[in-house]
FIDRENSE-745872 format. One record per residue (C-alpha): residue number from 1; residue in one letter; x, y, z. Coordinates in nm, 4 decimals. Layout:
% residues N
n | res | xx | yy | zz
NUM | A | X | Y | Z $
...
% end
This chain:
% residues 304
n | res | xx | yy | zz
1 | M | -2.9958 | -2.3057 | 0.9992 $
2 | A | -3.1041 | -1.9739 | 1.1520 $
3 | I | -2.8359 | -1.7080 | 1.1439 $
4 | Q | -2.8238 | -1.6942 | 1.5253 $
5 | D | -2.7393 | -2.0657 | 1.5402 $
6 | Y | -2.4929 | -2.0339 | 1.2534 $
7 | L | -2.3105 | -1.7477 | 1.4233 $
8 | A | -2.3061 | -1.9286 | 1.7584 $
9 | E | -2.1221 | -2.2140 | 1.5889 $
10 | L | -1.9014 | -1.9784 | 1.3878 $
11 | F | -1.7853 | -1.7835 | 1.6923 $
12 | D | -1.7346 | -2.0927 | 1.9125 $
13 | P | -1.3553 | -2.1240 | 1.9587 $
14 | D | -1.3925 | -2.4984 | 2.0138 $
15 | Q | -1.5414 | -2.5495 | 1.6664 $
16 | P | -1.3261 | -2.5751 | 1.3521 $
17 | I | -1.3693 | -2.2929 | 1.1017 $
18 | S | -1.5312 | -2.4250 | 0.7856 $
19 | S | -1.4350 | -2.2314 | 0.4725 $
20 | S | -1.7468 | -2.3471 | 0.2925 $
21 | K | -1.9686 | -2.2187 | 0.5734 $
22 | L | -1.7860 | -1.8869 | 0.5809 $
23 | L | -1.9262 | -1.8145 | 0.2360 $
24 | N | -2.2583 | -1.7605 | 0.4146 $
25 | L | -2.1102 | -1.4307 | 0.5365 $
26 | S | -2.0869 | -1.3020 | 0.1801 $
27 | G | -2.3444 | -1.0382 | 0.0933 $
28 | L | -2.5237 | -1.0281 | 0.4286 $
29 | S | -2.8640 | -0.8580 | 0.4272 $
30 | D | -2.9236 | -0.5556 | 0.6477 $
31 | Q | -3.1071 | -0.7681 | 0.9034 $
32 | E | -2.8363 | -1.0336 | 0.9034 $
33 | A | -2.5755 | -0.7625 | 0.9433 $
34 | L | -2.7470 | -0.6364 | 1.2577 $
35 | V | -2.7466 | -0.9863 | 1.4076 $
36 | F | -2.3837 | -1.0355 | 1.3059 $
37 | R | -2.2789 | -0.7063 | 1.4663 $
38 | S | -2.4587 | -0.7934 | 1.7913 $
39 | Q | -2.2679 | -1.1216 | 1.8229 $
40 | W | -1.9285 | -1.0268 | 1.6777 $
41 | G | -1.7974 | -0.8548 | 1.9899 $
42 | Q | -1.8915 | -1.1500 | 2.2106 $
43 | A | -1.6500 | -1.3850 | 2.0323 $
44 | P | -1.2936 | -1.4188 | 2.1664 $
45 | E | -1.0418 | -1.1887 | 1.9978 $
46 | G | -0.8394 | -1.4826 | 1.8658 $
47 | R | -1.1487 | -1.6235 | 1.6971 $
48 | R | -1.2372 | -1.2882 | 1.5409 $
49 | S | -0.8845 | -1.2502 | 1.4084 $
50 | A | -0.8776 | -1.6052 | 1.2692 $
51 | L | -1.2115 | -1.5484 | 1.0938 $
52 | L | -1.0771 | -1.2373 | 0.9197 $
53 | D | -0.7701 | -1.4318 | 0.8087 $
54 | Q | -0.9909 | -1.7040 | 0.6621 $
55 | L | -1.2150 | -1.4535 | 0.4867 $
56 | E | -0.9107 | -1.2916 | 0.3285 $
57 | T | -0.8003 | -1.6297 | 0.1930 $
58 | I | -1.1467 | -1.6990 | 0.0529 $
59 | S | -1.1585 | -1.3558 | -0.1117 $
60 | D | -0.8252 | -1.4219 | -0.2814 $
61 | D | -0.9649 | -1.7418 | -0.4323 $
62 | N | -1.3212 | -1.6272 | -0.5008 $
63 | A | -1.3662 | -1.2914 | -0.6702 $
64 | E | -1.7436 | -1.3045 | -0.6205 $
65 | A | -1.7270 | -1.3299 | -0.2413 $
66 | D | -1.8202 | -1.0006 | -0.0749 $
67 | F | -1.7411 | -0.9705 | 0.2954 $
68 | T | -1.7623 | -0.5907 | 0.3078 $
69 | T | -2.0288 | -0.6006 | 0.5785 $
70 | V | -1.8078 | -0.8159 | 0.8015 $
71 | Y | -1.5105 | -0.5867 | 0.7558 $
72 | R | -1.7284 | -0.2839 | 0.8236 $
73 | V | -1.8256 | -0.4327 | 1.1599 $
74 | A | -1.4600 | -0.5142 | 1.2325 $
75 | L | -1.3644 | -0.1484 | 1.1824 $
76 | D | -1.5388 | -0.0828 | 1.5152 $
77 | D | -1.3666 | -0.3696 | 1.6991 $
78 | V | -1.2189 | -0.2977 | 2.0423 $
79 | S | -0.8936 | -0.4630 | 1.9294 $
80 | A | -0.6516 | -0.2387 | 1.7376 $
81 | P | -0.4940 | -0.5282 | 1.5405 $
82 | I | -0.8402 | -0.6314 | 1.4213 $
83 | R | -0.9223 | -0.2761 | 1.3160 $
84 | V | -0.5974 | -0.2766 | 1.1177 $
85 | K | -0.6931 | -0.6067 | 0.9524 $
86 | A | -1.0331 | -0.4675 | 0.8613 $
87 | I | -0.8811 | -0.1618 | 0.6936 $
88 | D | -0.6410 | -0.3804 | 0.4977 $
89 | D | -0.9200 | -0.6175 | 0.3942 $
90 | L | -1.1196 | -0.3262 | 0.2531 $
91 | W | -0.8437 | -0.2296 | 0.0102 $
92 | E | -1.0728 | -0.2779 | -0.2911 $
93 | C | -1.3615 | -0.0778 | -0.1464 $
94 | Q | -1.3970 | 0.2714 | -0.2949 $
95 | E | -1.7259 | 0.3740 | -0.1379 $
96 | R | -1.7874 | 0.7112 | 0.0201 $
97 | W | -1.8709 | 0.5659 | 0.3618 $
98 | L | -1.5214 | 0.4131 | 0.3797 $
99 | L | -1.3559 | 0.7398 | 0.2805 $
100 | N | -1.5347 | 0.9166 | 0.5666 $
101 | R | -1.4572 | 0.6349 | 0.8086 $
102 | L | -1.0869 | 0.6338 | 0.7215 $
103 | V | -1.0664 | 1.0106 | 0.7614 $
104 | A | -1.2126 | 0.9775 | 1.1106 $
105 | M | -0.9877 | 0.6850 | 1.2035 $
106 | A | -0.6726 | 0.8580 | 1.0763 $
107 | Q | -0.7523 | 1.1592 | 1.2925 $
108 | E | -0.9136 | 1.0102 | 1.5994 $
109 | D | -0.8315 | 0.6443 | 1.6575 $
110 | P | -0.6513 | 0.6080 | 1.9930 $
111 | E | -0.3954 | 0.3624 | 1.8519 $
112 | E | -0.0996 | 0.4827 | 1.6442 $
113 | E | -0.0932 | 0.1703 | 1.4251 $
114 | V | -0.4580 | 0.2158 | 1.3308 $
115 | R | -0.4140 | 0.5846 | 1.2490 $
116 | A | -0.1133 | 0.5027 | 1.0326 $
117 | T | -0.2974 | 0.2258 | 0.8480 $
118 | A | -0.5987 | 0.4484 | 0.7902 $
119 | A | -0.3788 | 0.7285 | 0.6576 $
120 | S | -0.2097 | 0.4867 | 0.4194 $
121 | A | -0.5451 | 0.3527 | 0.2988 $
122 | L | -0.6543 | 0.7058 | 0.2065 $
123 | G | -0.3954 | 0.6920 | -0.0704 $
124 | K | -0.6342 | 0.5097 | -0.3032 $
125 | F | -0.8789 | 0.7985 | -0.2730 $
126 | V | -0.6002 | 1.0439 | -0.3570 $
127 | L | -0.5397 | 0.8448 | -0.6752 $
128 | M | -0.9112 | 0.8438 | -0.7520 $
129 | G | -0.9040 | 1.2214 | -0.7235 $
130 | V | -0.6053 | 1.2419 | -0.9593 $
131 | Y | -0.7912 | 1.0298 | -1.2170 $
132 | E | -1.1104 | 1.2349 | -1.1676 $
133 | E | -1.2976 | 0.9330 | -1.0336 $
134 | L | -1.3927 | 1.1146 | -0.7127 $
135 | L | -1.5978 | 1.4245 | -0.6479 $
136 | P | -1.3631 | 1.7239 | -0.6110 $
137 | A | -1.5020 | 1.8043 | -0.2656 $
138 | L | -1.4235 | 1.4521 | -0.1433 $
139 | A | -1.0766 | 1.4567 | -0.2963 $
140 | E | -1.0129 | 1.7874 | -0.1231 $
141 | K | -1.1343 | 1.6423 | 0.2079 $
142 | V | -0.8929 | 1.3496 | 0.1826 $
143 | E | -0.5969 | 1.5666 | 0.0884 $
144 | A | -0.6739 | 1.8209 | 0.3594 $
145 | T | -0.6824 | 1.5409 | 0.6178 $
146 | L | -0.3455 | 1.4059 | 0.5061 $
147 | K | -0.1885 | 1.7524 | 0.5038 $
148 | Q | -0.3155 | 1.8120 | 0.8558 $
149 | L | -0.1604 | 1.4863 | 0.9769 $
150 | I | 0.1716 | 1.5661 | 0.8096 $
151 | A | 0.1865 | 1.9128 | 0.9642 $
152 | D | 0.1001 | 1.7895 | 1.3143 $
153 | E | 0.4379 | 1.7691 | 1.4884 $
154 | V | 0.2742 | 1.6073 | 1.7904 $
155 | E | 0.1466 | 1.3188 | 1.5779 $
156 | A | 0.3485 | 0.9960 | 1.5709 $
157 | V | 0.6125 | 0.9795 | 1.2968 $
158 | S | 0.4666 | 0.6535 | 1.1634 $
159 | V | 0.1335 | 0.8272 | 1.0985 $
160 | R | 0.2965 | 1.1295 | 0.9361 $
161 | R | 0.5058 | 0.8991 | 0.7161 $
162 | R | 0.2037 | 0.7124 | 0.5848 $
163 | A | 0.0243 | 1.0411 | 0.5253 $
164 | I | 0.3165 | 1.1727 | 0.3163 $
165 | E | 0.3210 | 0.8523 | 0.1120 $
166 | A | -0.0564 | 0.8522 | 0.0640 $
167 | L | -0.0630 | 1.2163 | -0.0452 $
168 | S | 0.2335 | 1.1887 | -0.2826 $
169 | P | 0.0433 | 1.1086 | -0.6086 $
170 | S | -0.1570 | 1.4327 | -0.5743 $
171 | T | -0.1104 | 1.6940 | -0.8445 $
172 | D | -0.1357 | 1.9753 | -0.5881 $
173 | A | 0.1714 | 2.1996 | -0.6214 $
174 | A | 0.1921 | 2.2120 | -0.2411 $
175 | V | 0.2955 | 1.8459 | -0.2352 $
176 | N | 0.6433 | 1.9344 | -0.3657 $
177 | D | 0.6829 | 2.1728 | -0.0727 $
178 | I | 0.5756 | 1.9005 | 0.1685 $
179 | I | 0.8245 | 1.6578 | 0.0150 $
180 | R | 1.1020 | 1.9168 | 0.0288 $
181 | D | 1.0317 | 2.0129 | 0.3910 $
182 | N | 1.0378 | 1.6521 | 0.5081 $
183 | Y | 1.3428 | 1.5602 | 0.3005 $
184 | H | 1.5398 | 1.8448 | 0.4551 $
185 | G | 1.3917 | 1.7931 | 0.8020 $
186 | G | 1.5762 | 1.6213 | 1.0806 $
187 | D | 1.3793 | 1.2975 | 1.1099 $
188 | P | 1.5363 | 1.0089 | 0.9130 $
189 | E | 1.2073 | 0.8206 | 0.8842 $
190 | L | 1.0300 | 1.1207 | 0.7344 $
191 | R | 1.3222 | 1.1633 | 0.4921 $
192 | L | 1.2693 | 0.8062 | 0.3729 $
193 | S | 0.9027 | 0.8750 | 0.3065 $
194 | A | 0.9971 | 1.1956 | 0.1242 $
195 | I | 1.2226 | 0.9927 | -0.1076 $
196 | Y | 0.9385 | 0.7470 | -0.1673 $
197 | A | 0.7052 | 1.0388 | -0.2384 $
198 | M | 0.9438 | 1.1830 | -0.4988 $
199 | G | 0.8844 | 0.8767 | -0.7126 $
200 | Q | 0.5097 | 0.8690 | -0.6607 $
201 | H | 0.4724 | 1.2408 | -0.7345 $
202 | C | 0.6338 | 1.1817 | -1.0765 $
203 | D | 0.8108 | 1.5176 | -1.0916 $
204 | P | 1.1400 | 1.4757 | -1.2867 $
205 | G | 1.2752 | 1.7733 | -1.0948 $
206 | W | 1.3492 | 1.5334 | -0.8085 $
207 | L | 1.5869 | 1.3217 | -1.0159 $
208 | P | 1.9090 | 1.4998 | -0.9026 $
209 | V | 1.8155 | 1.4340 | -0.5403 $
210 | L | 1.7419 | 1.0687 | -0.6143 $
211 | L | 2.0705 | 1.0225 | -0.8019 $
212 | K | 2.2512 | 1.1658 | -0.5009 $
213 | E | 2.0672 | 0.9320 | -0.2618 $
214 | L | 2.1506 | 0.6279 | -0.4763 $
215 | K | 2.5013 | 0.6770 | -0.3318 $
216 | S | 2.3872 | 0.7367 | 0.0239 $
217 | P | 2.5772 | 0.5515 | 0.2985 $
218 | E | 2.2372 | 0.4449 | 0.4352 $
219 | P | 2.1050 | 0.1257 | 0.2678 $
220 | S | 1.7437 | 0.2255 | 0.3343 $
221 | M | 1.7963 | 0.5523 | 0.1443 $
222 | R | 1.9576 | 0.3735 | -0.1507 $
223 | Y | 1.6674 | 0.1305 | -0.1578 $
224 | E | 1.3978 | 0.4003 | -0.1581 $
225 | A | 1.5886 | 0.6105 | -0.4122 $
226 | A | 1.6198 | 0.3136 | -0.6488 $
227 | R | 1.2513 | 0.2404 | -0.6233 $
228 | A | 1.1654 | 0.6074 | -0.6796 $
229 | C | 1.3873 | 0.6192 | -0.9899 $
230 | G | 1.1883 | 0.3301 | -1.1301 $
231 | E | 0.8674 | 0.5238 | -1.0743 $
232 | L | 1.0059 | 0.8302 | -1.2547 $
233 | E | 1.1080 | 0.6116 | -1.5536 $
234 | D | 1.3843 | 0.8548 | -1.6481 $
235 | E | 1.6698 | 0.6992 | -1.8518 $
236 | R | 1.9191 | 0.9387 | -1.6911 $
237 | A | 1.9019 | 0.7163 | -1.3809 $
238 | V | 2.0089 | 0.4008 | -1.5667 $
239 | P | 2.3912 | 0.4255 | -1.5170 $
240 | A | 2.3555 | 0.4800 | -1.1420 $
241 | L | 2.1059 | 0.1938 | -1.1133 $
242 | I | 2.3440 | -0.0366 | -1.2987 $
243 | E | 2.6065 | 0.0473 | -1.0363 $
244 | L | 2.3615 | -0.0623 | -0.7655 $
245 | I | 2.3359 | -0.4087 | -0.9202 $
246 | R | 2.6825 | -0.4680 | -0.7707 $
247 | E | 2.5400 | -0.3957 | -0.4237 $
248 | P | 2.6024 | -0.6622 | -0.1584 $
249 | D | 2.2505 | -0.5962 | -0.0270 $
250 | A | 2.0228 | -0.8332 | -0.2216 $
251 | Q | 1.7112 | -0.6246 | -0.1626 $
252 | I | 1.8739 | -0.3130 | -0.3081 $
253 | Q | 2.0066 | -0.5208 | -0.5976 $
254 | E | 1.6607 | -0.6472 | -0.6800 $
255 | T | 1.5055 | -0.3028 | -0.6510 $
256 | A | 1.7638 | -0.1604 | -0.8931 $
257 | I | 1.6946 | -0.4415 | -1.1396 $
258 | E | 1.3195 | -0.3863 | -1.1137 $
259 | A | 1.3714 | -0.0122 | -1.1685 $
260 | L | 1.5703 | -0.0832 | -1.4858 $
261 | G | 1.2765 | -0.2920 | -1.6063 $
262 | R | 1.0402 | -0.0017 | -1.5529 $
263 | I | 1.2686 | 0.2473 | -1.7262 $
264 | G | 1.3719 | 0.0332 | -2.0222 $
265 | G | 1.5995 | 0.1389 | -2.3081 $
266 | D | 1.9000 | -0.0288 | -2.4693 $
267 | E | 2.1446 | 0.0338 | -2.1830 $
268 | A | 1.9023 | -0.1079 | -1.9258 $
269 | Q | 1.8337 | -0.4149 | -2.1390 $
270 | Q | 2.2034 | -0.4847 | -2.1834 $
271 | A | 2.2580 | -0.4681 | -1.8087 $
272 | L | 1.9649 | -0.6987 | -1.7455 $
273 | R | 2.0964 | -0.9512 | -1.9966 $
274 | R | 2.4306 | -0.9488 | -1.8157 $
275 | C | 2.2398 | -1.0301 | -1.4951 $
276 | M | 2.0752 | -1.3180 | -1.6768 $
277 | A | 2.4140 | -1.4486 | -1.7877 $
278 | S | 2.6138 | -1.4213 | -1.4673 $
279 | G | 2.3886 | -1.3392 | -1.1735 $
280 | T | 2.2640 | -1.5539 | -0.8879 $
281 | P | 1.9510 | -1.7649 | -0.9482 $
282 | R | 1.7384 | -1.5027 | -0.7720 $
283 | M | 1.9014 | -1.2183 | -0.9675 $
284 | R | 1.8345 | -1.4028 | -1.2944 $
285 | E | 1.4704 | -1.4479 | -1.1970 $
286 | V | 1.4247 | -1.0772 | -1.1196 $
287 | A | 1.6142 | -0.9751 | -1.4349 $
288 | R | 1.3963 | -1.2037 | -1.6472 $
289 | A | 1.0818 | -1.0402 | -1.5095 $
290 | A | 1.2318 | -0.6941 | -1.5722 $
291 | L | 1.3116 | -0.7813 | -1.9336 $
292 | E | 0.9579 | -0.9104 | -1.9789 $
293 | E | 0.8248 | -0.5808 | -1.8445 $
294 | I | 1.0331 | -0.3915 | -2.1012 $
295 | S | 0.9119 | -0.6202 | -2.3803 $
296 | F | 0.5519 | -0.5769 | -2.2724 $
297 | G | 0.5913 | -0.1998 | -2.2687 $
298 | E | 0.7307 | -0.2073 | -2.6212 $
299 | D | 0.4736 | -0.4504 | -2.7624 $
300 | P | 0.1767 | -0.5290 | -2.5316 $
301 | L | 0.0026 | -0.7326 | -2.8037 $
302 | A | 0.2880 | -0.9848 | -2.8041 $
303 | F | 0.1713 | -1.1022 | -2.4601 $
304 | H | -0.1888 | -1.1779 | -2.5661 $
% end
């Protein structure tokens, strides 16, 4: 079947979407990509969205499927939700063209949700820079973009939040200043992202702040502080995290248990075993996984 006929059938909202036929979109040639791009925008938005959902499912089940070309076309879609889907679907892509595209979208896309998603997606390139898997000039470009978004007080808070979170693994000393400014600033949403960033930045100097926020009257602050303590993996947080296991909020409970699993140590293990003995079924499940994480950290070969 010629690609024009195949795409006509694929984009016809009256035709069922065949997963087996969708594999034909994997690894499109340059010529096929041009034909695909010319017809993509003519399909109804609901059909385009459904196709992306199906491709995501196929990718989860088939590691060899490569729909990068499709997602690249979808980045230019007129629909903001589809542009967001395309960014999310490209989470494994680490190519330079995507870095440049995300920088542009984070700065210029007319829709707040798209800018926020693009800013968040730049976080993987920050990590690549930290691990020296990215050219220094490109790493600097990404970090400069995120810093600009964070500093822009006219920009939507959701975009600035995602930029703070994306930038947080950076080893740049200026990141601590950014975290501090937003933690002490007046916006509660930016404060939450600052707490998240404290864990991702892995600076033990933030532990006193996190221990304080574990007792915050705001559940969202306690949740983010517990998660950040797990990222820091500092045993000084264990007693306060054990206290959080008694939380009535199940999500905070689980986050505290997971943090204990990341931190490890005798006191954490004892608390997790108590959860196993007397907790709810869900608490026992989370505690079991946390204990397994501790065991794996102590003896990775035991899990082979």
